[in-house]
C-alpha positions in Angstrom: 0.3 0.0 0.1 1.4 3.4 -1.1 0.4 5.9 1.5 0.8 9.9 0.8 0.1 12.7 2.7 -2.2 15.6 1.5 -0.5 18.9 1.2 -2.0 22.5 1.0 -1.7 24.8 -1.6 -3.0 28.2 -1.8 -4.3 28.7 1.4 -7.5 26.6 0.6 -6.8 24.0 -1.6 -5.7 20.1 -0.4 -3.9 18.1 -2.7 -2.0 14.8 -3.4 0.9 13.2 -5.7 -0.1 11.0 -8.2 2.0 7.2 -8.2 4.6 7.7 -11.0 4.3 4.4 -12.1 0.6 4.9 -12.5 0.8 7.7 -14.6 2.7 6.6 -16.8 1.3 3.3 -17.3 -1.9 5.5 -18.2 0.2 8.0 -20.4 -1.3 10.8 -18.8 -0.1 14.4 -19.1 -0.2 17.9 -17.9 -3.3 19.5 -18.2 -5.2 15.6 -18.6 -8.2 15.3 -17.0 -9.1 12.9 -14.5 -11.9 12.1 -12.5 -13.0 11.3 -9.2 -16.1 9.3 -8.0 -17.0 9.1 -4.0 -18.0 5.5 -3.0 -20.4 4.3 -0.8 -18.1 3.7 1.9 -16.5 7.2 1.5 -13.6 6.6 -0.4 -12.3 8.1 -3.6 -11.9 5.9 -7.0 -9.8 7.8 -9.3 -9.7 7.2 -13.1 -7.7 7.8 -15.9 -10.2 9.7 -18.9 -10.1 6.9 -21.0 -12.2 5.0 -19.0 -15.0 7.3 -19.6 -15.6 5.6 -22.7 -16.6 1.9 -23.0 -13.6 0.1 -23.1 -12.9 -2.7 -26.3 -11.9 -5.6 -25.7 -10.8 -8.3 -27.9 -10.7 -12.4 -28.1 -9.4 -14.8 -30.4 -10.5 -18.4 -30.4 -8.3 -20.8 -32.8 -10.8 -23.3 -34.1 -8.6 -25.8 -34.9 -7.3 -26.0 -31.1 -11.0 -26.9 -30.0 -11.8 -30.4 -29.9 -15.7 -30.2 -30.4 -17.7 -28.0 -31.7 -19.8 -27.7 -28.4 -16.4 -26.7 -26.6 -16.3 -23.5 -28.7 -19.7 -22.3 -28.0 -19.1 -22.6 -24.0 -16.2 -20.5 -24.9 -18.1 -18.0 -26.8 -20.8 -17.9 -23.8 -17.4 -17.1 -21.2 -16.1 -14.4 -23.7 -19.4 -12.4 -23.8 -19.9 -13.1 -19.9 -16.7 -11.9 -19.4 -17.3 -8.4 -21.2 -15.4 -9.3 -24.3 -16.8 -6.6 -27.0 -15.2 -8.5 -30.0 -14.8 -12.0 -30.8 -13.2 -13.7 -33.7 -13.1 -17.3 -34.5 -10.3 -18.3 -36.5 -9.2 -21.4 -38.5 -6.1 -22.7 -40.8 -8.7 -24.2 -43.0 -11.9 -23.4 -44.0 -14.5 -22.7 -41.1 -16.8 -25.9 -40.9 -20.5 -26.2 -41.1 -20.8 -27.1 -37.6 -18.4 -24.6 -36.2 -20.7 -22.1 -38.5 -23.8 -22.9 -36.9 -22.4 -23.1 -33.5 -21.7 -19.4 -34.0 -25.1 -18.9 -35.2 -26.4 -20.6 -32.6 -24.8 -18.3 -30.4 -25.5 -15.2 -32.0 -29.4 -16.4 -31.5 -29.2 -16.7 -28.0 -26.6 -13.6 -26.7 -28.3 -10.5 -26.9 -26.2 -7.9 -28.5 -23.1 -9.6 -30.3 -24.0 -9.8 -34.4 -21.5 -11.0 -37.2 -19.6 -7.8 -38.7 -16.8 -9.5 -40.7 -17.1 -13.3 -42.3 -14.7 -15.2 -44.7 -13.8 -19.0 -45.3 -11.4 -19.2 -42.5 -12.5 -16.0 -39.6 -15.8 -15.1 -38.3 -15.7 -11.6 -36.4 -18.4 -11.1 -33.8 -19.2 -7.6 -32.5 -21.5 -6.4 -29.6 -23.6 -3.7 -30.3 -25.2 -3.3 -27.5 -24.3 -0.1 -25.4 -24.3 -1.8 -21.3 -25.9 2.0 -20.5 -28.8 1.0 -23.1 -30.4 -1.7 -20.8 -30.0 -1.2 -17.0 -29.3 -4.2 -14.8 -32.8 -3.7 -12.7 -35.1 -3.6 -16.0 -33.3 -6.8 -17.0 -34.3 -8.2 -13.5 -37.7 -6.9 -13.9 -37.8 -8.7 -17.5 -36.4 -12.2 -16.0 -39.4 -11.9 -13.6 -41.8 -11.5 -15.7 -40.8 -14.5 -17.7 -40.5 -16.7 -14.9 -43.6 -15.6 -13.6 -45.2 -16.2 -16.7 -43.7 -19.9 -17.1 -44.7 -21.2 -13.5 -48.4 -19.7 -14.3 -48.7 -21.6 -17.4 -47.1 -24.6 -16.0 -50.0 -24.5 -13.0 -52.3 -24.2 -15.8 -51.0 -26.9 -18.2 -51.3 -29.0 -15.2 -55.2 -28.0 -13.7 -56.5 -27.8 -17.4 -54.2 -31.1 -18.9 -52.9 -29.4 -21.7 -49.7 -31.2 -22.7 -49.1 -28.3 -25.4 -48.6 -25.7 -22.7 -46.5 -27.4 -20.9 -44.2 -28.1 -24.0 -44.5 -23.8 -24.3 -43.3 -23.5 -21.0 -40.0 -25.3 -21.7 -39.5 -23.4 -24.6 -39.5 -20.4 -22.8 -36.3 -21.0 -20.5 -34.0 -19.9 -23.8 -35.2 -16.7 -22.9 -34.3 -16.2 -19.3 -30.9 -17.9 -20.3 -30.1 -15.2 -22.3 -31.0 -12.6 -19.6 -29.3 -14.4 -17.2 -26.1 -14.1 -19.6 -26.8 -10.3 -20.0 -27.1 -9.7 -16.5 -23.8 -11.3 -15.7 -22.1 -9.6 -19.1 -23.5 -6.4 -17.0 -22.2 -7.0 -14.1 -18.6 -8.0 -15.2 -18.2 -4.8 -17.5 -19.2 -2.4 -14.6 -16.7 -4.2 -12.3 -14.0 -3.2 -15.0 -15.3 0.1 -15.5 -17.0 1.9 -12.6 -17.8 4.9 -14.4 -20.5 3.2 -15.6 -22.3 2.6 -13.1 -22.9 6.3 -12.3 -24.0 6.6 -16.0 -26.7 3.9 -15.4 -27.0 5.3 -12.0 -26.6 2.6 -9.5 -23.9 1.8 -7.0 -21.5 -1.5 -7.3 -23.6 -3.2 -4.6 -27.1 -2.6 -6.4 -25.6 -4.2 -9.7 -24.0 -7.2 -7.7 -27.5 -7.8 -5.9 -29.0 -7.7 -9.9 -26.6 -10.4 -10.5 -27.3 -13.0 -7.5 -31.0 -12.2 -8.2 -30.7 -13.3 -11.7 -28.4 -16.3 -11.4 -31.2 -17.3 -8.6 -34.0 -16.9 -11.0 -32.1 -18.6 -13.8 -32.2 -21.5 -11.4 -36.3 -21.2 -10.3 -37.0 -21.4 -14.4 -34.9 -24.4 -14.6 -37.1 -25.9 -11.9 -40.4 -24.9 -13.6 -38.9 -26.7 -16.4 -38.4 -29.7 -14.7 -42.3 -29.6 -13.8 -43.5 -28.7 -17.0 -41.8 -31.6 -18.3 -43.5 -34.1 -16.1 -46.6 -32.6 -16.6 -47.1 -35.0 -19.5 -47.0 -38.0 -17.8 -49.0 -37.0 -14.8 -52.1 -36.0 -16.9 -52.3 -39.2 -18.6 -52.2 -41.3 -15.3 -55.1 -41.7 -12.8 -54.5 -39.0 -9.7 -56.6 -38.6 -6.6 -57.2 -35.1 -7.6 -57.1 -34.4 -3.8 -53.2 -34.5 -5.0 -53.8 -32.1 -8.2 -55.2 -29.6 -5.8 -52.5 -29.7 -3.3 -49.9 -29.4 -6.1 -51.8 -26.8 -7.3 -51.9 -24.6 -4.1 -48.2 -25.5 -3.1 -47.2 -23.6 -6.9 -49.7 -20.9 -6.3 -47.9 -20.1 -2.7 -44.4 -20.6 -4.6 -45.3 -18.2 -6.8 -46.7 -15.9 -4.4 -43.5 -16.1 -2.1 -41.3 -15.4 -5.4 -43.2 -12.3 -6.6 -43.1 -11.0 -2.5 -39.1 -11.7 -2.8 -38.6 -9.6 -6.0 -41.2 -6.7 -5.3 -39.4 -6.3 -1.7 -36.1 -6.1 -3.6 -37.6 -3.4 -6.2 -39.6 -1.6 -2.7 -36.5 -1.6 -0.8 -38.6 -3.4 2.0 -36.7 -5.3 4.6 -40.0 -6.4 6.4 -41.2 -7.6 3.6 -38.0 -9.8 2.8 -38.2 -11.1 6.4 -42.1 -12.4 6.2 -41.2 -14.2 2.8 -38.5 -16.3 4.5 -41.0 -17.1 7.3 -43.2 -18.0 4.2 -40.9 -20.4 2.8 -41.9 -22.7 6.3 -45.7 -23.2 5.3 -44.7 -24.1 1.9 -42.6 -27.0 2.8 -45.0 -28.2 5.7 -47.2 -28.4 2.5 -44.6 -30.1 0.4 -44.2 -32.7 2.8 -47.6 -33.4 3.0 -48.1 -34.3 -0.8 -45.4 -36.6 -0.3 -46.8 -38.4 2.1 -50.3 -38.3 -0.1 -48.8 -39.8 -3.1 -47.3 -42.8 -1.2 -50.8 -44.2 -1.9 -50.7 -43.8 -5.6 -49.1 -46.9 -7.3 -46.6 -46.7 -10.4 -43.8 -45.1 -11.2 -46.3 -41.7 -11.7 -44.9 -41.8 -7.8 -41.3 -40.5 -9.1 -42.7 -38.0 -11.5 -45.0 -36.0 -8.7 -42.5 -36.2 -6.8 -40.0 -34.7 -8.6 -42.2 -32.0 -9.2 -43.3 -31.1 -5.4 -39.7 -31.3 -5.0 -39.1 -28.3 -7.6 -42.6 -26.5 -6.0 -40.0 -26.5 -2.9 -37.3 -25.5 -4.3 -38.6 -22.6 -6.2 -39.4 -21.1 -2.9 -36.2 -21.7 -1.2 -34.3 -19.9 -3.9 -36.9 -17.4 -3.5 -35.9 -17.4 0.2 -32.1 -17.0 -1.2 -33.5 -14.3 -3.2 -35.6 -12.0 -0.2 -31.8 -12.5 2.1 -30.1 -11.2 -1.1 -32.3 -8.2 -0.5 -31.7 -7.7 3.4 -28.1 -7.9 2.9 -28.3 -5.7 0.4 -30.5 -3.0 1.4 -28.4 -3.5 5.2 -25.2 -2.5 3.4 -26.3 0.3 1.5 -29.1 1.7 4.1 -27.7 1.2 7.8 -29.8 2.2 10.2 
């Protein structure tokens, strides 16, 4: 740690010298502008002018060094989430059809990247989305709407025995994944360029909480998909109507807990978050009762119902995790 003393000049101005190595590494010259940001903990963040603009980062993938085309997709997603703005895929020979299909799938899955240049041996993708145009809290709201709709339609599919609606729920999971990746990307970009947080009118603590909530909602969506995938099996079997009614009641309770956890975040309501956490105990008790009821059923359908009930319980518990993160965030940023 480098300690420097504060000096006074002109009788009213306080000054401090800058580390020479830092000045040289950022090529700062006389009369250049630096930017000061007051952080939530009272510390000052000093950044060179270059950080005011979006940092351009490029990464190159050599197709022939990647064992399988599927691995290329994972690396593209990783680079996207890490905040790279230009992704270049090159090859010593012609890029294969499978590799081009993977690249095309990636541009359809991720929000922002588009093909800007393409030859027989290379493809260049560039992110066209300005981070400030898609605030993190807006992405959280969008994810909540999608996941909420998925769970509502899964319940409706179970109640009305609609296998097609259950399949549609499954198909919407890609939309949740896209927004989850975008949240992770936005958060990483903010960590690399803190000045963007001021432009987006949020703190790093808020950004971190949005990222964590987004990750939890992606897991909730996965459990909704599991529920939807078992619905066709359940509606074809002879199930005690009491079990279906109890499952629908438990799903409604899980949805209510989920909605309240998100609303508490946006309303900055610690009391509501605490109440939501208490509600999960009731859901867990209800799910245990359903598991007792299904023991009277015969055949493999017992497993399907058991998996569905477990996912309903997990949705409520993940909503509890959201509330805990909200409490942590509010206590940290709004003490007292």
